[in-house]
C-alpha positions as a printed NumPy array, in Angstrom:
array([[-39.686, -13.306,  25.439],
       [-41.095, -12.436,  22.014],
       [-38.663, -11.263,  19.383],
       [-38.612,  -8.32 ,  17.037],
       [-36.119,  -7.513,  14.292],
       [-36.336,  -3.738,  14.691],
       [-35.556,  -1.549,  17.699],
       [-38.443,   0.74 ,  18.655],
       [-38.573,   3.831,  20.851],
       [-39.043,   2.825,  24.451],
       [-37.847,  -0.704,  23.852],
       [-34.319,  -0.076,  25.102],
       [-33.458,   2.583,  27.678],
       [-30.411,   3.456,  29.763],
       [-30.258,   4.281,  33.472],
       [-27.349,   5.842,  35.332],
       [-26.487,   5.809,  39.016],
       [-24.994,   8.564,  41.186],
       [-21.367,   8.485,  42.294],
       [-19.637,   6.497,  43.69 ],
       [-20.473,   3.214,  41.967],
       [-20.182,   1.105,  45.111],
       [-23.52 ,   1.921,  46.785],
       [-27.12 ,   0.745,  46.693],
       [-28.963,   1.469,  43.437],
       [-32.421,   0.508,  44.636],
       [-33.865,   4.025,  44.815],
       [-31.476,   6.416,  43.071],
       [-31.258,   5.528,  39.363],
       [-32.135,   8.077,  36.658],
       [-33.19 ,   7.368,  33.088],
       [-31.03 ,   9.018,  30.442],
       [-32.961,  11.227,  28.019],
       [-33.365,  11.138,  24.239],
       [-31.012,   8.197,  23.705],
       [-30.688,   7.375,  19.978],
       [-28.042,   4.653,  19.921],
       [-26.216,   2.325,  22.294],
       [-23.321,  -0.039,  21.713],
       [-21.287,  -2.161,  24.106],
       [-18.181,  -4.22 ,  23.498],
       [-15.399,  -5.83 ,  25.462],
       [-11.891,  -6.907,  24.497],
       [ -9.837,  -9.485,  26.402],
       [ -6.285,  -8.635,  27.484],
       [ -4.891, -12.144,  27.019],
       [ -1.213, -13.145,  27.058],
       [ -0.306, -16.351,  25.143],
       [  2.844, -18.405,  25.667],
       [  4.957, -20.333,  23.175],
       [  7.537, -23.074,  23.688],
       [ 10.44 , -24.242,  21.59 ],
       [  9.558, -27.489,  19.899],
       [  5.799, -26.96 ,  20.056],
       [  3.669, -25.924,  17.076],
       [  0.892, -24.664,  19.319],
       [  0.551, -22.192,  22.186],
       [  1.244, -23.95 ,  25.453],
       [ -0.869, -21.644,  27.611],
       [ -2.572, -18.296,  27.989],
       [ -3.72 , -16.057,  30.812],
       [ -5.922, -12.989,  31.164],
       [ -3.526, -10.423,  32.612],
       [ -6.264,  -7.888,  33.414],
       [-10.009,  -7.754,  33.206],
       [-11.397,  -7.115,  29.684],
       [-11.649,  -3.575,  28.349],
       [-15.37 ,  -2.829,  28.446],
       [-16.796,   0.113,  26.529],
       [-20.229,   1.711,  26.335],
       [-20.949,   4.147,  23.491],
       [-24.066,   6.322,  23.623],
       [-25.534,   8.794,  21.162],
       [-28.351,  11.114,  22.208],
       [-30.   ,  14.472,  21.57 ],
       [-29.112,  17.076,  24.167],
       [-32.083,  17.77 ,  26.459],
       [-31.411,  19.682,  29.679],
       [-28.181,  18.42 ,  31.233],
       [-29.507,  15.26 ,  32.932],
       [-27.28 ,  13.02 ,  30.822],
       [-24.264,  15.242,  31.414],
       [-24.711,  14.927,  35.2  ],
       [-24.827,  11.133,  34.871],
       [-21.641,  11.229,  32.794],
       [-19.921,  13.153,  35.583],
       [-19.769,  16.634,  34.027],
       [-20.253,  19.751,  36.145],
       [-22.986,  22.171,  34.986],
       [-22.215,  25.087,  37.312],
       [-19.892,  27.111,  35.117],
       [-20.027,  29.996,  37.583],
       [-18.046,  27.962,  40.12 ],
       [-15.919,  25.464,  38.225],
       [-15.156,  23.849,  34.875],
       [-17.029,  20.856,  33.461],
       [-14.223,  18.425,  34.408],
       [-13.983,  19.73 ,  37.979],
       [-14.156,  16.253,  39.556],
       [-11.511,  14.692,  37.344],
       [ -8.865,  14.353,  40.065],
       [-11.135,  13.278,  42.915],
       [-11.406,   9.569,  43.871],
       [-14.621,   7.551,  43.589],
       [-15.881,   9.426,  40.537],
       [-17.253,   6.271,  38.922],
       [-20.856,   5.13 ,  38.567],
       [-22.964,   2.34 ,  37.068],
       [-25.063,   2.182,  33.905],
       [-27.914,  -0.207,  33.19 ],
       [-29.232,  -0.932,  29.683],
       [-32.805,  -2.217,  29.886],
       [-34.068,  -4.139,  26.848],
       [-37.631,  -5.232,  26.147],
       [-39.181,  -7.121,  23.265],
       [-40.672,  -4.022,  21.65 ],
       [-43.863,  -5.96 ,  20.907],
       [-45.758,  -5.8  ,  24.179],
       [-44.067,  -4.075,  27.099],
       [-42.16 ,  -0.973,  26.162],
       [-40.292,   0.414,  29.153],
       [-42.182,   3.703,  29.378],
       [-45.549,   1.943,  29.201],
       [-44.888,  -0.527,  32.008],
       [-47.816,  -0.212,  34.396],
       [-46.176,  -1.353,  37.644],
       [-42.713,  -1.95 ,  39.078],
       [-43.462,  -5.664,  39.395],
       [-44.032,  -5.868,  35.619],
       [-40.337,  -5.389,  34.968],
       [-39.657,  -8.833,  36.45 ],
       [-38.962, -11.503,  33.812],
       [-40.015,  -9.173,  30.973],
       [-36.731,  -7.366,  30.341],
       [-33.061,  -8.166,  29.991],
       [-30.407,  -5.968,  31.571],
       [-26.827,  -5.228,  30.57 ],
       [-25.3  ,  -3.905,  33.798],
       [-21.97 ,  -2.069,  33.624],
       [-20.053,  -1.188,  36.776],
       [-17.341,   1.325,  37.763],
       [-17.84 ,   3.494,  34.674],
       [-15.6  ,   6.462,  33.824],
       [-16.129,   8.978,  31.041],
       [-13.632,   8.506,  28.206],
       [-14.838,  10.962,  25.557],
       [-17.544,  13.541,  24.932],
       [-18.608,  15.36 ,  21.787],
       [-21.452,  17.867,  21.331],
       [-22.506,  19.134,  17.906],
       [-25.137,  21.63 ,  16.806],
       [-26.251,  22.921,  13.418],
       [-29.123,  25.07 ,  12.191],
       [-32.008,  22.82 ,  11.162],
       [-30.777,  19.873,  13.22 ],
       [-31.038,  18.679,  16.797],
       [-28.073,  19.18 ,  19.114],
       [-26.441,  15.766,  19.267],
       [-24.007,  14.257,  21.744],
       [-21.786,  11.185,  21.524],
       [-20.215,   9.887,  24.712],
       [-18.034,   6.913,  25.56 ],
       [-17.516,   5.39 ,  29.003],
       [-15.262,   2.572,  30.153],
       [-16.398,   0.009,  32.726],
       [-14.61 ,  -2.508,  34.956],
       [-17.354,  -5.126,  35.032],
       [-20.355,  -6.19 ,  32.944],
       [-23.235,  -8.564,  33.669],
       [-26.068,  -9.647,  31.381],
       [-29.186, -11.304,  32.782],
       [-32.999, -11.372,  32.671],
       [-34.243,  -8.846,  35.199],
       [-35.726, -10.301,  38.355],
       [-35.353,  -8.625,  41.761],
       [-32.456,  -8.319,  44.138],
       [-29.64 ,  -8.309,  41.566],
       [-26.29 ,  -7.187,  42.931],
       [-24.877,  -3.979,  41.52 ],
       [-22.199,  -4.637,  38.844],
       [-19.522,  -2.563,  40.64 ],
       [-16.308,  -3.957,  42.077],
       [-15.864,  -3.792,  45.851],
       [-12.633,  -1.835,  46.323],
       [-11.786,  -3.602,  49.601],
       [-12.129,  -7.156,  48.27 ],
       [-11.292,  -6.414,  44.607],
       [-14.197,  -8.691,  43.647],
       [-17.692,  -8.025,  42.279],
       [-19.88 ,  -6.486,  44.967],
       [-22.404,  -8.677,  46.767],
       [-23.516,  -6.176,  49.429],
       [-25.605,  -3.72 ,  47.402],
       [-28.41 ,  -4.341,  44.939],
       [-30.223,  -2.434,  42.198],
       [-33.866,  -2.273,  41.202],
       [-35.761,  -0.991,  38.166],
       [-38.755,   1.242,  38.9  ],
       [-41.232,   3.245,  36.855],
       [-40.307,   6.44 ,  38.661],
       [-36.744,   6.254,  37.316],
       [-38.011,   7.008,  33.817],
       [-40.215,   9.953,  34.711],
       [-39.195,  13.436,  33.669],
       [-37.539,  14.226,  36.968],
       [-37.01 ,  17.871,  36.041],
       [-40.373,  18.747,  34.459],
       [-38.406,  20.25 ,  31.578],
       [-37.511,  17.44 ,  29.237],
       [-35.859,  19.682,  26.666],
       [-34.472,  23.157,  27.157],
       [-33.41 ,  23.195,  23.487],
       [-35.812,  22.59 ,  20.605],
       [-35.645,  19.402,  18.57 ],
       [-34.121,  21.385,  15.684],
       [-32.188,  24.627,  16.044],
       [-33.64 ,  27.706,  14.288],
       [-31.363,  30.133,  12.384],
       [-30.967,  32.127,  15.599],
       [-30.338,  29.062,  17.765],
       [-26.526,  29.147,  18.064],
       [-25.111,  32.392,  19.395],
       [-21.332,  32.871,  19.343],
       [-19.55 ,  35.61 ,  21.248],
       [-15.97 ,  36.337,  20.176],
       [-13.342,  38.18 ,  22.196],
       [-13.161,  41.91 ,  21.516],
       [ -9.631,  41.614,  20.111],
       [-10.621,  39.239,  17.295],
       [-10.913,  40.913,  13.89 ],
       [-11.514,  38.236,  11.261],
       [-11.898,  39.061,   7.562],
       [-15.268,  37.93 ,   6.235],
       [-17.1  ,  37.943,   9.552],
       [-19.421,  40.79 ,  10.369],
       [-20.654,  40.523,  13.946],
       [-23.599,  42.457,  15.247],
       [-25.095,  42.93 ,  18.662],
       [-23.581,  43.395,  22.071],
       [-20.001,  42.252,  22.696],
       [-19.467,  41.228,  19.086],
       [-21.976,  38.379,  19.024],
       [-23.4  ,  36.626,  15.99 ],
       [-25.562,  33.638,  15.096],
       [-23.576,  30.909,  13.358],
       [-24.425,  27.866,  11.238],
       [-22.829,  25.094,  13.265],
       [-20.347,  24.208,  15.975],
       [-18.601,  21.143,  17.346],
       [-16.826,  20.665,  20.677],
       [-15.148,  17.457,  21.79 ],
       [-12.524,  16.028,  24.126],
       [-11.126,  12.641,  25.16 ],
       [ -9.753,  11.606,  28.546],
       [ -6.849,   9.165,  28.767],
       [ -6.767,   7.151,  31.975],
       [ -4.302,   4.849,  33.708],
       [ -5.795,   1.785,  35.379],
       [ -4.472,   1.244,  38.93 ],
       [ -4.17 ,  -2.428,  39.966],
       [ -3.55 ,  -3.961,  43.342],
       [ -1.201,  -6.93 ,  43.652],
       [ -2.94 , -10.169,  42.649],
       [ -6.132,  -8.572,  41.29 ],
       [ -7.29 ,  -8.324,  37.684],
       [ -9.731,  -5.543,  38.618],
       [ -8.402,  -1.956,  38.914],
       [ -9.115,  -0.07 ,  42.122],
       [ -9.251,   3.218,  40.209],
       [ -8.57 ,   4.956,  36.904],
       [ -6.34 ,   8.012,  37.141],
       [ -6.979,  10.666,  34.499],
       [ -3.9  ,  11.843,  32.622],
       [ -3.895,  15.618,  32.438],
       [ -4.025,  17.927,  30.671],
       [ -6.798,  16.89 ,  28.301],
       [ -6.817,  18.321,  24.773],
       [-10.142,  19.771,  23.637],
       [-11.162,  21.05 ,  20.225],
       [-13.714,  23.599,  19.02 ],
       [-14.795,  24.304,  15.463],
       [-17.525,  26.495,  14.04 ],
       [-18.896,  27.539,  10.672],
       [-20.524,  30.878,   9.844],
       [-21.675,  32.878,   6.831],
       [-18.963,  35.265,   5.679],
       [-20.587,  38.539,   4.655],
       [-17.997,  41.322,   4.908],
       [-14.515,  41.288,   3.404],
       [-13.6  ,  44.975,   3.509],
       [-11.915,  44.924,   6.892],
       [-10.246,  42.547,   9.268],
       [ -6.793,  41.04 ,   9.395],
       [ -6.   ,  37.362,   9.701],
       [ -2.764,  37.985,  11.632],
       [ -4.822,  39.242,  14.554],
       [ -5.478,  35.589,  15.3  ],
       [ -1.954,  34.203,  14.827],
       [  1.268,  36.255,  14.822],
       [  3.959,  33.65 ,  14.296],
       [  6.362,  36.211,  12.855],
       [  6.765,  37.653,  16.348],
       [  6.714,  34.22 ,  18.005],
       [  3.436,  35.139,  19.659],
       [  0.544,  32.732,  19.554],
       [ -2.616,  34.222,  20.983],
       [ -5.191,  32.609,  23.259],
       [ -8.897,  33.36 ,  22.997],
       [-11.985,  32.806,  25.115],
       [-15.238,  31.937,  23.337],
       [-18.836,  31.704,  24.474],
       [-21.462,  29.609,  22.693],
       [-25.095,  29.859,  23.8  ],
       [-27.752,  27.425,  22.561],
       [-31.157,  29.058,  22.511],
       [-34.707,  27.687,  22.407],
       [-37.478,  29.227,  20.293],
       [-38.485,  31.347,  23.288],
       [-35.006,  32.884,  23.278],
       [-34.129,  31.373,  26.662],
       [-30.722,  29.829,  27.185],
       [-30.669,  26.037,  27.1  ],
       [-26.922,  25.584,  27.436],
       [-24.048,  28.036,  27.773],
       [-20.564,  26.823,  26.829],
       [-17.468,  28.863,  27.659],
       [-14.113,  27.878,  26.171],
       [-10.937,  29.187,  27.789],
       [ -7.523,  29.747,  26.193],
       [ -8.256,  28.44 ,  22.685],
       [ -5.529,  28.593,  20.015],
       [ -6.295,  28.538,  16.308],
       [ -5.409,  25.356,  14.404],
       [ -6.813,  26.249,  11.004],
       [ -9.163,  28.609,   9.201],
       [-10.68 ,  28.479,   5.743],
       [-12.87 ,  30.681,   3.561],
       [-15.169,  29.102,   0.998],
       [-17.257,  30.704,  -1.72 ],
       [-19.094,  29.639,  -4.858],
       [-21.181,  31.525,  -7.426],
       [-24.786,  31.878,  -6.34 ],
       [-24.108,  31.003,  -2.73 ],
       [-22.995,  32.801,   0.414],
       [-19.351,  32.579,   1.351],
       [-18.583,  30.756,   4.581],
       [-15.775,  30.687,   7.087],
       [-14.707,  27.529,   8.929],
       [-12.411,  27.757,  11.943],
       [-10.915,  25.205,  14.318],
       [ -9.253,  25.739,  17.683],
       [ -7.662,  23.536,  20.328],
       [ -7.295,  24.185,  24.045],
       [ -6.067,  22.609,  27.25 ],
       [ -8.534,  21.119,  29.729],
       [ -8.137,  19.963,  33.317],
       [-10.13 ,  19.961,  36.529],
       [ -9.463,  23.707,  36.891],
       [ -9.506,  25.066,  33.32 ],
       [-10.741,  24.551,  29.781],
       [-14.525,  24.421,  29.34 ],
       [-17.411,  25.614,  31.479],
       [-20.973,  24.32 ,  31.038],
       [-23.838,  26.348,  32.511],
       [-27.518,  25.449,  32.476],
       [-30.788,  26.684,  33.936],
       [-31.658,  24.873,  37.174],
       [-31.772,  21.104,  36.944],
       [-33.605,  19.428,  39.827],
       [-31.7  ,  16.291,  40.817],
       [-33.769,  15.255,  43.854],
       [-37.514,  15.919,  43.822],
       [-39.729,  16.453,  46.893],
       [-41.462,  13.307,  48.108],
       [-44.522,  12.466,  46.009],
       [-46.593,  12.132,  49.2  ],
       [-46.036,  13.477,  52.709],
       [-47.825,  14.337,  55.945],
       [-48.413,  17.654,  57.65 ],
       [-45.305,  18.558,  59.618],
       [-42.937,  16.863,  57.166],
       [-40.109,  18.757,  55.457],
       [-40.105,  18.812,  51.657],
       [-36.703,  19.158,  49.991],
       [-35.177,  19.614,  46.553],
       [-31.602,  19.485,  45.301],
       [-30.676,  21.468,  42.201],
       [-27.631,  21.978,  40.021],
       [-26.875,  24.394,  37.202],
       [-25.304,  27.84 ,  37.082],
       [-25.268,  29.514,  40.49 ],
       [-25.94 ,  33.243,  40.627],
       [-24.028,  35.613,  42.892],
       [-26.594,  38.416,  43.252],
       [-27.703,  37.756,  46.835],
       [-30.358,  40.467,  46.589],
       [-32.287,  38.131,  44.266],
       [-30.905,  34.642,  44.81 ],
       [-30.373,  32.472,  47.88 ],
       [-26.92 ,  31.914,  49.355],
       [-26.556,  28.702,  47.327],
       [-27.027,  30.647,  44.079],
       [-30.672,  29.735,  43.383],
       [-34.048,  31.277,  44.135],
       [-36.789,  29.046,  45.541],
       [-40.488,  29.822,  45.373],
       [-42.779,  27.251,  46.971],
       [-46.443,  26.958,  46.011],
       [-49.389,  25.619,  48.013],
       [-52.38 ,  24.735,  45.813],
       [-51.013,  27.143,  43.211],
       [-50.422,  30.103,  45.548],
       [-46.938,  31.342,  46.453],
       [-45.828,  30.426,  49.962],
       [-42.82 ,  29.294,  51.954],
       [-39.206,  30.449,  52.327],
       [-36.52 ,  31.129,  49.713],
       [-34.862,  27.844,  50.59 ],
       [-34.575,  24.274,  49.257],
       [-36.382,  22.928,  52.35 ],
       [-39.929,  23.702,  53.439],
       [-41.74 ,  22.274,  56.477],
       [-45.412,  22.041,  55.508],
       [-48.137,  22.657,  58.058],
       [-51.374,  21.793,  56.254],
       [-52.792,  19.343,  53.73 ],
       [-52.425,  20.582,  50.134],
       [-50.507,  20.085,  46.894],
       [-47.009,  21.578,  47.02 ],
       [-44.292,  22.216,  44.462],
       [-41.332,  24.578,  44.117],
       [-39.928,  26.64 ,  41.247],
       [-36.128,  26.904,  41.279],
       [-34.565,  29.824,  39.373],
       [-31.166,  31.153,  38.364],
       [-30.13 ,  33.842,  35.909],
       [-30.523,  31.461,  32.949],
       [-34.049,  30.217,  33.671],
       [-36.2  ,  28.184,  36.036],
       [-37.444,  24.653,  36.694],
       [-40.61 ,  23.448,  38.409],
       [-40.476,  20.411,  40.654],
       [-42.913,  17.535,  40.744],
       [-45.986,  17.919,  42.976],
       [-45.962,  16.594,  46.533],
       [-49.405,  15.66 ,  47.899],
       [-49.527,  16.402,  51.622],
       [-52.341,  14.808,  53.638]])
């Protein structure tokens, strides 16, 4: 394989599998979007033994499998990456860590690396061209360890995420490679299921690559404060005390306990230790100092520390919501006011809050189509889609699952308000899925 000293776009991409990790990955991988950086490392858990009278170690043993980490940095697009990391995007029903206590919440990640000189991943003309032209770092039984999302006016919304794996394999890609996951029954690397790399995995499976612009405009971050917050320096306008702020940052880390069976170096699971501590900070222009009292936020003199709920909405240039973040039960950690001659004053505030699988943070997005209708079908077949995102409760507009479905035949509206549609004639079909935050159009299915 030819070499290059500089990483180019499309040279190295990441794919994620659905959960659980121990299943076939031949037809269900999804390319992560807008990846900017990747790093992997592993550390051995080795125990060394000494002996009286010896100047050297007399032995050593690996007491567990190595600690394997994958760090990824990317620009937020539409929630695809968050689904692959295991976060829930239906804030109307549950919090983002809703699956934290359930078993089998692991998956696999595959880092595909090309030379960057000839065959970039996105330009590969056929599935067979992946063979012998790319190397793969395959990581199995991956759990999310940390997540951080940051947005600022004039910059792209960036995310940094860390996952921990139980197994890693590195090899030139051929065909028929076993998945990197550990078989829970044998406590050994799996040999039953395989994975494959296909062109279709890197297509825009949602037909909406980015719900948020590459750089946020001055009106791109909308913060809604509780009605009982009265902060000196902040002058909020609009409904429900909302304002557009300069920047925000939200992050959390998940501590996990590895569960080992007797005689195995591979864990059969990783139990999350709850609660998880999250943090939220934001910065805004301070424009009004005539009213407001700081002790409305913290009243320690009466031994009363207040909790607050916040809502942050990231908007595209069209004004549509790209991501809605709701924080529950936040307590102030610190607040500062800054000012200098010739510049606007600013206020910087930080909060912390408890997170679990039932509380903490809710992510809501417009519809995100996880499973597309078949690219080709025959008359009489049933076309299907599977969507996630915020579910809507107004049954006069939306289906019982919280979405509205409008099927199209050769561009004309047809079909039921349902995720499944049995087609009766040859034509091109697609469906538009909607919720109260927006809509998504599926890929086209050609029916003959």
